[in-house]
N, C-alpha and C positions, 0 to 999 in steps of 0.2 A: 424444458427449457432447453433453447441450441445455446452453444457458448456464442453465437454470433448476436441471437439477441440479448442475453444478461450481459456482454461487450457493450452493445448499442446502449443498454439502459447503463450502465455504467460509465459511461463518457458521456451521457447527456447529466447525468447529476455532476461529472467535476466541472462540467462546462458551466454549471447553473450558480456555479460557486465564485463569485468575482476574482478573489484571491488566487484561485486555483487557474481560472483562465487567464492570466494576467500573466502567468508563471508559463504559458500557452503549453499543459501536461497534454502527452498523446499516448494513448495504449499502444504498444507497440510489441505484446505476447502475452498469450496465457494458453497452456498445454491441463487446465483441470488442477495444476496442484499452484506454479508461479505465476505470477503476475511482472510482467515490466511495462512502467513506465519510463517515457521520455521527454527531458524538455530540454531549448536549447540552451545553451549558456549564455547568447544572447539578451534574453528577458532573467536570466539568474545570474549576473556579474553582482562582483564585490567591485571595492575600491581597488582593489589590487588585480583585478583582471582575471583571477577567477572564479569557481561556484562560488557562492553566496551558502553559507554554511545555514542560514535560514532556509534557502531552499532544497538542499542535500537532506535537511532536515522533513522539510514538509513533503517532498517526494516521495521516501521513503514510509513515510507515516500514512501518505496516499495509497500507495501501493497494497502496504499490508492490510489496512481497512477494506481496500478494495476485496482481498484474496477474501474477508473475513463476508463481506456482504456477496460476494456470488457463491460463496457453499452457503450459504442461507437461502439465496432465492434459489438456485440450484434443488434444494431440497423441498420446494414449494410454499417455503415461511417469508412471510415479513417481520424485521428487527431494526429496532434505531441499535447504531453498533456507533462504540465510543472507546476513545484511547485511554485506559486507566493508568498506567505509566509507561516510561520507556526510559532508554540507555541507549546515550548517541557516543560515537565515538567518533571522532573527524581525526583521518590517518595522515592524510596527505592532500597537498591543495588538487585541484581540477582543474585543468584549463582547456577543457572541450565540452561537448554537450553532455549533459546528466543522463546517466540512467540507472533507475533502481529496481532491482528485482527483490520481490518479497515471498517469504514462503511458511507457512507451519514451520513452528522449531519443532526437533527432532523425535518430541518425545507426543505431540499431539497425535490425539485420536477423533478426525472428525466426525466419525459416527456419535462416538460419544457426546462430543459438543452440542450435535446437532440434536440426541436425544434427549437431552438436558436442556436444552431450550426448548423443545415440546413439552416437556414433564411440566418443568419449572417455570416454564416463563421468561429464565435468564441464564445464560451460561459465559462463562469467559474461557480464553483461548492464549495462548503465546504465538508471535510470528517473528521471524525475523526477515533483516532488509539487509542489501548492500547495494552501495554505487561503488562499482569498478572503475580505477583507472584503465584506459587505454593501452596502455603497454604491460598491464597486469596488477596485479594488486586492489589491493580496495583506499577508494578518497575516505570512504565513510561506512560505518557500520549500526547496527540499532536490532533491538531486541525491545519486546514491549509484551504485554499483556493489553488485550479486548477484550472487554464486556458487551453481550447482547440483551436486549428486552424484547422481547417478541410484542409484535404488535397484534392488539384482537384477540 
């Protein structure tokens, strides 16, 4: 399956969830390893005028979930993917649009993850994500474990 097809499917999935649609999440890049999502500050603003913490958490979670889902679909499998646990650090206020980038944690072996999913019907992996500040540094960082359960 092509990246374009996989991304169109992922985008449709995101748009089908009312809270995500309300955030106006858009896919802005995928290189086969890292997925970048963007959401406008105007739809994700808090009472202080900066990015809402829940939106930062949601965008990083969605980006990481998307990376796992894209790898599974690219391997020709279908699975339900869930976040098992996560740790979020809020480091600085973000006064602009939100852009999250997610990718596998440094020690992740996608081949082993996919082989385990194919063989056992379930597998888990670790992802990291960040929302960068326009001037450099991070507004928030995210580390999580995701679990996938193969369908069919």
